[in-house]
C-alpha positions in Angstrom: 103.0 -12.1 155.8 104.9 -15.1 157.1 104.0 -15.8 160.7 106.9 -15.6 163.2 107.9 -14.1 166.5 107.9 -10.6 165.0 104.8 -10.8 162.8 102.4 -7.9 163.5 99.8 -9.7 165.6 96.7 -7.6 164.8 96.9 -7.6 161.0 95.0 -4.9 159.1 92.7 -7.5 157.7 91.6 -8.3 161.3 91.8 -4.8 162.7 88.7 -3.6 164.5 85.9 -2.3 162.4 86.0 0.9 164.3 89.4 1.7 162.8 87.7 2.0 159.4 86.4 5.5 158.8 88.7 7.2 161.3 91.0 10.1 160.5 94.7 10.6 160.6 94.8 10.6 164.4 92.6 8.1 166.3 93.4 7.8 170.0 92.3 4.5 171.6 89.6 4.4 174.3 92.2 4.1 177.0 94.3 7.1 175.9 94.3 10.2 178.2 92.5 12.3 175.6 90.0 15.0 176.5 88.5 15.0 173.1 87.9 12.5 170.3 88.3 13.3 166.6 85.6 12.7 164.1 86.2 10.5 161.0 87.1 11.6 157.5 83.6 10.5 156.4 81.7 12.4 159.1 82.2 15.8 157.6 81.7 16.8 154.0 82.9 20.2 152.8 80.6 22.2 150.6 81.7 23.5 147.2 81.6 27.2 146.7 83.3 27.9 150.0 86.9 28.3 150.9 87.7 24.9 152.4 85.5 22.9 150.0 86.9 24.6 146.9 90.5 24.2 148.2 90.0 20.5 148.9 88.5 20.0 145.4 91.4 21.9 143.9 93.7 19.6 145.9 91.9 16.6 144.4 91.9 17.7 140.8 95.1 19.7 140.5 97.5 19.2 143.4 97.4 15.4 143.8 97.6 14.7 140.1 100.5 17.2 139.9 102.3 15.4 142.7 101.8 12.0 140.9 103.1 13.4 137.7 106.2 14.8 139.4 107.1 11.8 141.5 106.9 9.7 138.3 108.8 12.3 136.0 111.5 12.8 138.6 112.4 9.1 138.7 111.3 8.6 142.2 109.1 5.6 141.3 111.7 4.4 139.0 114.2 4.1 141.9 112.0 1.4 143.4 111.5 -0.3 140.0 115.3 -0.6 139.6 115.4 -2.4 143.0 112.5 -4.6 142.1 114.2 -5.6 138.9 117.4 -6.6 140.8 119.4 -3.9 139.1 120.5 -2.0 142.2 123.9 -0.5 141.7 123.6 -0.5 137.9 121.6 2.7 137.7 122.1 6.0 139.6 119.5 6.9 142.2 117.3 9.9 141.2 116.6 12.5 143.9 117.6 12.6 147.5 118.2 9.7 149.8 114.7 9.9 151.2 112.9 10.2 147.9 110.7 7.2 148.7 108.9 9.3 151.3 107.4 11.4 148.5 105.7 8.4 147.1 104.4 7.4 150.5 103.0 10.8 151.2 101.3 10.9 147.8 99.8 7.5 148.4 98.5 8.7 151.8 96.9 11.7 150.0 95.3 9.4 147.5 94.0 7.2 150.3 92.3 10.1 152.1 91.0 11.4 148.8 89.4 8.0 148.2 86.4 9.0 150.4 85.4 11.4 147.6 86.3 9.0 144.7 89.5 8.8 142.7 90.1 9.5 139.0 91.3 6.6 136.8 94.8 8.3 136.7 95.2 8.5 140.4 93.9 4.9 140.9 96.4 3.7 138.3 99.3 5.3 140.1 98.2 3.9 143.4 98.1 0.4 142.0 101.3 0.7 140.1 103.3 2.3 142.9 102.1 -0.2 145.5 102.9 -3.1 143.2 106.4 -1.8 142.7 106.9 -1.4 146.4 105.8 -5.0 147.1 108.3 -6.3 144.5 111.1 -4.1 145.8 110.6 -5.1 149.4 113.2 -7.6 150.8 111.8 -10.9 152.1 112.6 -9.7 155.7 110.3 -6.6 155.2 113.0 -3.9 154.7 112.4 -1.4 151.9 114.4 1.7 150.9 115.4 2.3 147.3 118.6 4.3 148.1 120.1 1.8 150.5 119.0 -1.3 148.6 120.0 0.1 145.2 123.2 2.0 146.1 124.7 0.9 149.4 123.0 -2.2 150.8 126.0 -2.7 153.2 124.9 0.6 154.9 121.4 -0.5 155.9 120.7 0.9 159.4 124.3 2.1 159.6 123.7 5.8 158.8 120.9 6.7 161.3 122.1 10.3 161.4 121.4 11.1 157.7 119.9 8.1 156.2 116.2 8.9 156.9 115.3 5.2 156.8 113.0 5.4 159.8 111.6 8.7 158.4 110.6 6.9 155.2 109.2 4.0 157.3 107.0 6.4 159.1 105.4 7.8 156.0 104.8 4.3 154.6 103.0 3.3 157.8 100.9 6.4 157.7 100.0 5.7 154.1 98.9 2.2 155.0 96.9 3.6 158.0 95.1 6.0 155.7 94.4 3.2 153.2 92.8 1.0 155.8 90.7 3.7 157.3 89.3 4.6 153.9 88.9 1.0 152.8 91.3 1.6 149.8 94.5 0.1 148.4 94.4 -3.2 150.3 97.7 -4.3 148.8 99.5 -1.7 150.9 98.6 -3.5 154.1 100.9 -6.4 153.4 103.9 -4.2 152.6 103.3 -2.2 155.9 102.9 -5.4 158.0 106.1 -6.9 156.7 107.9 -3.7 157.3 106.5 -3.3 160.8 107.6 -6.9 161.5 111.1 -6.1 160.3 111.3 -3.1 162.7 110.3 -5.3 165.6 113.0 -7.8 164.7 115.7 -5.2 164.2 115.4 -2.6 166.9 115.9 -3.1 170.6 112.7 -3.4 172.6 114.6 -3.1 175.9 118.2 -2.6 177.1 120.4 -5.6 176.7 118.3 -7.6 174.3 121.1 -7.6 171.7 119.3 -5.7 169.0 120.0 -2.4 167.4 119.8 0.6 169.8 119.3 3.8 167.9 117.0 6.6 166.7 116.5 8.4 163.4 118.2 11.7 162.7 114.9 12.9 161.4 112.0 12.1 163.8 108.7 11.1 162.2 108.5 7.3 162.8 107.4 7.8 166.4 103.9 9.2 165.6 103.5 6.7 162.7 104.3 3.7 165.0 101.7 4.9 167.5 99.0 5.3 164.8 99.9 1.8 163.4 99.5 0.5 166.9 96.1 2.1 167.1 95.2 0.4 163.9 96.5 -3.1 164.5 96.3 -3.3 168.3 99.9 -4.7 168.5 101.3 -3.2 171.7 104.8 -3.9 170.6 104.5 -1.1 168.1 103.6 1.4 170.9 106.5 0.1 173.0 108.9 0.7 170.1 107.5 4.2 169.6 108.0 4.9 173.3 111.5 3.5 173.2 112.4 5.7 170.3 111.2 8.7 172.3 113.1 7.7 175.4 116.4 6.9 173.6 116.5 10.3 171.9 119.2 12.5 173.5 120.7 9.8 175.7 124.5 10.3 175.8 125.0 6.5 175.5 123.0 6.2 172.3 125.1 6.8 169.2 123.8 8.5 166.1 126.1 6.9 163.5 127.0 8.4 160.1 128.6 6.7 157.1 130.3 9.9 155.9 128.5 9.6 152.5 125.5 11.7 153.5 124.9 15.0 155.2 127.1 17.7 156.6 129.3 16.6 159.6 129.3 20.1 161.0 125.7 20.0 162.2 125.5 19.6 166.0 123.4 17.0 167.8 120.8 19.7 168.6 120.0 19.9 164.9 118.8 16.2 165.2 117.2 16.8 168.6 119.7 14.3 170.1 121.5 16.7 172.5 119.3 16.1 175.6 116.7 13.5 176.6 113.2 14.5 175.8 112.1 14.8 179.4 115.0 17.1 180.3 114.5 19.7 177.6 112.7 23.0 178.2 113.2 24.9 174.9 112.6 24.4 171.2 115.6 24.2 169.0 117.2 22.5 166.0 115.8 21.7 162.6 112.2 23.0 162.8 110.5 20.1 161.0 112.3 17.5 163.1 111.4 19.3 166.3 107.8 19.6 165.5 107.4 16.0 164.2 109.2 14.8 167.3 106.8 16.7 169.5 103.8 15.2 167.7 105.2 11.7 168.4 105.9 12.6 172.0 102.3 13.6 172.6 101.1 10.4 170.8 103.2 8.2 173.1 102.2 10.2 176.2 98.5 9.9 175.7 98.6 6.2 174.8 100.8 5.3 177.8 99.1 7.7 180.2 102.4 9.5 180.8 101.4 12.9 182.1 105.0 13.8 182.8 105.9 13.2 179.1 102.9 15.2 178.0 104.0 18.1 180.3 107.5 17.9 178.7 106.0 18.5 175.3 103.8 21.3 176.6 107.0 23.0 178.0 108.5 23.0 174.5 105.3 24.5 173.2 105.4 27.3 175.8 108.9 28.3 174.7 108.2 28.0 171.0 105.0 29.9 170.8 106.0 32.6 173.4 109.3 33.6 171.8 110.0 31.8 168.5 106.9 31.9 166.3 106.3 34.2 163.4 103.0 36.2 163.3 102.0 33.9 160.4 102.4 30.8 162.6 105.6 29.8 160.8 108.7 28.3 162.4 112.3 28.4 161.5 114.4 31.6 161.3 117.6 30.2 159.9 118.2 29.1 156.3 121.5 27.3 156.8 120.1 24.5 158.9 116.4 25.1 158.5 116.3 25.6 162.2 114.5 27.4 165.0 116.6 30.3 166.2 117.1 32.0 169.5 114.3 33.6 171.5 113.0 36.6 169.5 115.2 35.8 166.6 112.5 36.4 164.0 113.9 38.3 161.0 111.3 38.9 158.3 113.5 38.8 155.2 115.4 35.8 156.4 112.4 33.9 157.7 112.7 30.3 156.5 109.3 29.1 157.7 109.3 25.8 155.9 105.9 24.6 154.7 106.5 21.1 156.3 107.2 22.8 159.6 103.9 24.6 159.3 102.1 21.3 158.6 104.0 19.6 161.5 102.9 22.5 163.8 99.3 22.0 162.7 99.6 18.2 163.5 101.3 18.7 166.9 98.7 21.3 168.0 95.9 19.0 166.9 97.3 16.2 169.1 97.7 18.7 172.0 94.1 19.8 171.5 92.8 16.3 171.6 94.9 15.5 174.7 94.0 18.6 176.7 91.0 20.3 175.1 92.7 23.7 175.5 91.6 26.3 172.9 95.1 27.8 172.5 96.1 24.8 170.4 93.1 25.3 168.1 94.1 29.0 167.8 97.6 28.0 166.6 96.1 25.5 164.2 94.0 28.2 162.7 96.8 30.8 162.5 99.3 28.6 160.7 96.6 27.0 158.5 95.1 30.2 157.0 98.5 32.0 156.7 101.5 29.8 156.1 99.9 26.6 154.9 97.3 28.4 152.8 100.0 30.6 151.3 102.3 27.7 150.5 100.2 26.6 147.5 99.3 28.7 144.5 95.8 29.7 143.5 96.0 27.1 140.8 97.2 24.4 143.2 100.3 23.3 141.2 103.0 25.7 142.5 104.4 25.7 146.0 106.6 27.7 148.4 109.1 25.6 150.3 110.1 28.5 152.6 107.7 31.3 153.5 109.4 34.6 154.0 107.6 37.6 155.5 109.6 40.1 153.4 110.7 39.6 149.8 112.9 42.6 148.9 112.7 44.5 145.7 115.2 43.1 143.3 115.7 39.9 145.2 117.6 37.4 143.1 115.2 34.6 143.7 117.1 31.9 141.9 117.7 30.0 145.1 114.7 27.7 145.6 114.9 28.3 149.3 113.6 31.9 148.8 112.1 32.2 145.3 110.2 35.2 143.9 107.3 33.0 142.9 106.2 29.4 143.7 108.0 26.8 141.7 106.2 23.7 140.4 108.6 21.3 142.1 111.8 21.2 144.1 115.0 19.2 144.3 113.8 18.4 147.9 110.0 18.1 147.1 108.9 17.1 150.6 106.3 20.0 150.9 103.9 19.5 147.9 102.8 15.9 148.8 102.7 16.9 152.5 100.2 19.7 151.5 98.3 17.2 149.4 97.8 14.7 152.3 96.8 17.3 154.7 94.2 18.9 152.5 92.8 15.5 151.5 92.0 14.9 155.1 91.4 18.4 156.4 87.7 17.7 157.3 88.9 15.4 160.1 90.6 18.3 161.9 87.7 20.7 162.2 85.5 19.2 165.0 85.7 16.8 167.9 83.4 15.1 170.4 83.4 14.2 174.0 80.9 12.9 176.6 79.2 16.3 176.6 78.6 16.7 172.9 80.4 18.3 169.9 82.9 21.0 169.5 83.7 23.2 166.4 87.3 24.3 166.5 87.7 25.7 162.9 84.5 27.0 161.2 83.6 25.4 157.8 80.7 25.2 155.4 79.4 21.7 154.8 77.5 18.8 156.3 78.1 16.7 159.4 76.7 13.3 160.2 77.9 11.6 163.4 77.1 10.2 166.8 76.1 12.3 169.8 74.9 11.3 173.3 71.7 9.3 172.9 71.7 9.0 169.1 72.8 10.6 165.8 72.9 14.1 164.4 72.9 15.6 160.9 74.0 19.2 160.7 74.2 21.7 157.9 76.9 24.3 158.6 77.5 27.6 156.7 80.1 30.2 157.4 81.9 33.1 155.8 85.1 32.1 157.5 87.9 33.3 157.2 86.5 36.5 155.8 83.5 36.9 158.2 82.8 35.7 161.7 79.3 34.3 161.5 78.6 30.5 161.6 75.1 29.1 161.0 74.3 25.5 162.2 71.0 23.9 161.3 69.9 20.6 162.7 68.9 18.6 159.6 68.1 15.5 161.6 68.4 14.3 165.2 67.6 10.9 166.7 68.8 11.8 170.2 66.3 12.7 173.0 69.1 13.5 175.4 70.5 16.9 176.3 73.9 17.6 174.9 76.2 20.5 174.2 77.2 22.1 170.9 80.3 24.2 171.4 82.0 26.7 169.1 85.4 28.2 169.7 85.4 32.0 170.1 88.7 33.0 168.5 91.3 35.1 170.2 91.1 37.7 167.4 87.3 38.3 168.0 86.0 40.6 170.7 84.0 38.6 173.3 81.7 41.6 173.9 80.8 41.7 170.2 79.8 38.0 170.0 76.1 37.3 169.4 74.3 33.9 169.8 70.8 33.2 168.6 68.8 30.0 168.7 65.9 29.7 166.3 66.1 33.5 165.7 66.0 34.5 169.4 69.0 35.7 171.5 70.2 33.0 173.8 72.4 33.1 176.9 75.2 30.7 176.0 77.6 29.6 178.6 81.3 30.3 178.2 83.8 27.7 179.0 87.2 29.1 178.4 87.2 30.2 174.8 84.2 28.1 173.8 80.6 29.2 173.5 78.5 26.3 174.7 74.8 25.8 174.0 73.2 22.8 175.7 69.7 21.5 175.0 67.7 18.6 173.7 68.3 19.3 170.0 65.4 18.8 167.5 65.3 18.7 163.7 64.9 22.2 162.4 66.8 23.9 165.3 69.0 26.8 164.0 72.0 28.1 165.9 73.9 31.2 164.8 77.1 32.5 166.4 78.4 35.8 165.1 81.8 37.1 166.1 83.4 40.4 165.2 86.3 40.5 162.8 88.0 43.8 163.6 91.2 44.9 161.8 94.0 44.5 164.3 97.2 46.4 164.2 99.8 44.2 165.9 103.1 45.4 167.3 106.1 43.2 168.1 107.8 42.5 171.4 110.6 45.0 171.8 113.1 42.2 171.7 112.2 41.3 168.1 114.8 43.7 166.8 114.3 42.9 163.2 110.8 44.5 163.1 111.1 47.1 165.8 109.0 50.2 165.0 106.9 48.2 162.5 103.3 46.9 162.6 101.5 43.9 161.1 97.9 43.9 160.1 95.4 41.1 160.8 91.7 40.6 160.3 90.1 37.5 161.5 92.7 34.7 161.3 94.3 36.3 158.2 97.6 38.2 158.4 97.9 40.8 155.6 100.8 42.2 153.7 101.8 45.0 151.2 102.6 43.8 147.7 104.5 45.7 145.1 101.7 45.1 142.7 99.5 47.6 144.6 102.1 50.4 144.8 102.6 53.1 142.2 105.4 52.8 139.8 108.7 53.8 141.3 107.6 53.1 144.9 109.4 50.1 146.6 107.9 48.2 149.5 111.0 49.1 151.5 110.1 52.8 151.2 106.5 52.5 152.5 105.4 53.7 156.0 102.0 53.2 157.5 100.0 55.7 159.6 99.2 53.6 162.6 97.3 56.5 164.3 94.4 56.3 161.9 92.0 53.4 161.5 92.6 50.8 158.8 89.4 49.7 157.0 88.3 46.5 155.3 87.1 46.8 151.7 85.6 44.4 149.2 87.3 46.4 146.4 89.9 43.7 145.8 93.0 44.6 143.8 93.2 43.4 140.2 94.4 39.9 139.7 93.0 38.7 143.0 89.3 38.8 142.4 87.5 35.6 143.1 90.4 34.5 145.4 90.5 37.4 147.9 87.2 38.7 149.3 88.4 41.4 151.7 91.4 43.8 151.4 92.4 46.5 153.9 93.1 50.1 153.1 95.2 52.5 155.1 97.1 55.8 154.7 100.8 56.3 154.9 103.7 57.8 153.1 106.4 56.7 150.8 110.0 57.9 151.2 111.8 59.2 148.2 114.5 56.6 148.1 116.7 58.8 146.0 116.7 61.6 148.5 118.8 59.9 151.1 122.1 59.3 149.4 124.0 58.3 152.5 123.9 54.8 153.8 124.6 56.1 157.3 124.4 59.5 158.8 124.3 61.1 162.3 120.8 62.2 162.8 118.8 59.9 160.5 116.9 62.8 158.8 119.4 64.1 156.2 117.6 65.1 153.0 114.4 63.1 154.1 111.5 63.6 151.8 108.2 61.7 151.8 104.9 61.8 149.9 101.4 60.8 151.2 100.4 57.3 150.0 97.3 55.2 150.0 98.1 51.7 151.0 96.3 48.4 150.3 97.0 45.3 152.3 96.1 41.9 150.9 96.0 38.5 152.7 99.5 37.0 153.1 98.3 33.7 151.7 97.5 35.4 148.4 100.9 36.8 147.9 103.0 35.9 144.9 100.1 35.2 142.5 100.7 38.4 140.5 103.6 39.5 138.3 105.5 41.7 140.8 107.1 39.8 143.6 108.3 42.2 146.4 106.1 42.2 149.5 106.3 42.7 153.3 104.2 41.8 156.3 105.8 44.1 158.9 105.5 47.7 157.7 107.4 50.6 159.5 105.2 53.2 161.1 105.5 56.8 160.1 108.1 58.9 161.8 107.2 60.2 165.2 104.7 57.3 165.9 107.0 54.6 167.1 107.6 55.8 170.6 103.9 56.4 171.3 102.7 53.3 169.7 105.2 50.6 170.5 104.8 48.6 173.7 107.8 48.9 176.0 108.9 46.8 179.0 107.7 47.7 182.4 
């Protein structure tokens, strides 16, 4: 790029060698981080196991599907029109922020590059990047909607324009490309764009430049990561300023009147209170969670413990009172927002997939910052339930929202709550978001610190990385999420020092049922919080096995969650289960099913038809089905008029596997049989 006062000083071509090979989040050595992530090349997932097969499906099905759709929908064409100088002549295809779908797809391709790209994916990467470079203005600005439709509104509709949101995804794609040594042409586009931001947005009060924040947070975390890559401290300062300006009453959030609904309050945009003054989660779920990820990034890189505590306070509120049992967030369809405390209706659960991914990313950053196991717990919960369930078994259909109860006869024509996963959406933010996460998922499983290595989410595969005193090669095998045993074999070790290998003991396992063996003999491992820690001078051939129980858990809601009072949910390991209409007798609706919570629920490998090879463990229970025709009155005085019920054998299947068979109705929370609710439901002291 042309050199000038706002040129990004540490260009990608000169970025430190250590930046190559990193993962999506790479704190600097001076950050206040308790743990350091491993790189995308350090862990290789094994085929024939859940994560490895899912990642391969993502490579060969999901990513090519996203490429096909962003091309067919006209999203790439939008940039081509601008590049040809025909802006204003041709209508824009898709939403105002459609460019971000290209950038997320490019990021997914970059992470996937560590395993090798097909010719089709490589061709798209080259073509899309070339079009971006030609569409970009000389000053570095790029946005197909504003350039092509309303150039006079550039940076004048911060409330709805999503310009900085799109910038963030472009910077993240460039970061991924550099760390995987792929798509070098993207570096120039990103550097010019970063220089434009530095020239446009205020770096301090009174400097005469634009003072404002984006209505959709996302750029904050991208700016920090681009700073980590380039070393340009001005990018970190801009990210910090974006965080500090949000919610200030003297900072306007301008709207042009052409985009968005003017009725949405400032809380929807997280611009109602300064970040440091907030104590509860609110507003648009994805925006809140992306904002909090950026807040943590800024806090750890600026050693701002007060700011980190502010984000943890939001976490406390969100996960104590506003999180679905599947880890999903967002209970209101109208504004895709987080509701009030305990406002968690099953059939109106929004639970947007992007919010689940944002939660995963925020919890990862909090885990790195603090080392606290509770953040890994939430990563696991949302990953194996909402994120895993958002994509079909084939990898080419997706849920945008993730309800916990799909009623019998539901219309399903509204794409916000479809009966089955569509192949694409008018607002297709979720599919490429899933693709970029799964392309890099191996970088979220383990960490290191001065004491050694930590396993946060079990996986099957190989690890090769540094440890105190040398290098280590590990072969890891697990039955997770179906079983609780993880085997780790030392395939090679050059270190002669003592160091610790730690594995998280999940909240859903019983501590007293956990067994640890080393080279076949029981060993007394130390417990540090929720982590099992085994320290020694590791040698080639050492074999560590940790076995945790995976009991079936019958969960009951807090009494304030009115929508599911007198209901239970079933969980085994990290997986939440549900009842699907496919497993009920003809004429029995999921709304008429009751479960006997006084008798044990048992796991079985007798998987229902249509799910073999995808589901390994189902759960069987007893219950009853009400005769829906016997209660003719919608309301009556005693609630028992003409009640009839028949015994029923129930089968629960994993929530993530829902919607892959012909019948669509399902529910997670199932009412208990009459007479059991008072004895079984937890009441306040």
